[in-house]
N, C-alpha and C positions, 0 to 999 in steps of 0.2 A: 830464954825463948822468947821473950818479948823484949824489944828494945825500947820503945816509947808508943806514946799515941801519937799514931800518923795524922789523923783527921777525925773531925766529927762531922758526919753526914746529916744535913737538915733537908727534910722534904718541904718544899715550897710549890705552891699553886703557879706562881708566876715570878720568874725572876726579874721581869721588868718592874714588878709592884714591889718585890721585896727588896731588890738590891739597895735602894735608897736608904733603907733603914741601916744597912750595914755600912754602906760607904760615906752617905752624908751624915746621918744622925750619931753611928756610932764612931765615925771617921776611921774605920778600916780599912786596908788597901785591898783592891780588887788586883789579884794576879792575873786573872784572864777568864775566858769561859771556852769551855769544849764540849762537844757533842760526842757521847759514847752510844753509838748505834746499837752496839751489843747487849747494853744495860737498859736500853730505852729512856736515856736521859740526857739532859742538857746540865752541865754543871758549870758553877761560877766558884772560883778558888779565892778565898779570902783568907789574909793571913791576921790572925788574932795574937799578937805576941809570937811565942814559939810554937803555935799551934795552928794548922790550916783549919779552916771551916768549908765545907764543901756544900753549897746549896743545890739542891738536886730538883730540876722540874721534869715531868713525865713528858716524853715525845708523844705519847699515845694514851688514850684510856685502858688499854691492855698492858701498859707498863707496871713494873712493881710498885713504882712510886706513886702512880696514879691510885693503885689498888690500897696503898698503905695510907693515902691521904683521905680516901674514900672511907676507910675503916676508922681511923683514928685521927683524922685532921693533920694540918700542918704541925711540924715539929721534929725533935730530934728522931732520927732514922737509926741510926747505926754508929758505933764507936770503932773506929779503924785502928787496929794495933800492927805497928810496923814490926816486922819479922825479918829474919834472914832465913834462906831454903826453906820456902813455904810449904813445898810437898813434904818435907820431913815434919814440919810443924802439923801439918794435917794428919799425916800418919799418927803421930804421937798422941794427939787429941783423940782419934777414933780409936786408938788403943787403950786410951783412957776411959772409954765410953761416951765421948762426947759427940753427939749427933752433928752431923755436918748437912749444910743446904749443898755446898759444892765438895765432890768428893776430889777434884782436881783443880788447880788453879785456873783462872781464865783472866783475859786481859781487862783491865779497868782504866780510869782516867790515869793520864799521864804516862800511859803504856805500862802501868804496874801490873803485876801479877797479883790477883786478889782471888779470896775464898770467904765465903761466909759460913759462920758458926749458925746453926740453929738457936734461936732465942729459949725453945722450951729445954736445952741443957745448960742455960746460962742466966738462971732466974729471971728470964724475960727481957734480956738486952740481946739485940742483936749486934753481934761483934764480925767485923771483917778483918781478916787477916791479910797484910798487905806487904808485898816486896817491892819496893821502888828499885827501878834499873838503874835511876839516876839520885844523888842526893838532891835535897830541897835547893840547895845552892846552885847545883848543876842545872836543875829545871828551869831555874829563873823565872 
């Protein structure tokens, strides 16, 4: 069902302020920055070994990331699990009694299909199911 950890999403107030920690201090590689209007975020992609970190900056005060930071502060927002056939995974989880935030997938960063699992069903952890349209190598 789960192939791997696709990425870890980290909520930040400002990419401009936070990126130097990752790129200069930690010496991690910045892959790029993308705006995902549908989710109200600007995302910086950083490789940390074989795992991608996604720094998430809110585009507006109404963004889910802005609300998360207001309530909990900056930090780990979600863990994304790489899956195949995301719609089947959503159906399986719902049949197992897991509450979903998204009943069907939607487009996320890197044009991946994504769906979030409600943290009340997963011991307080927000999980994102993520089906990549391209492999990490193909995404470049």
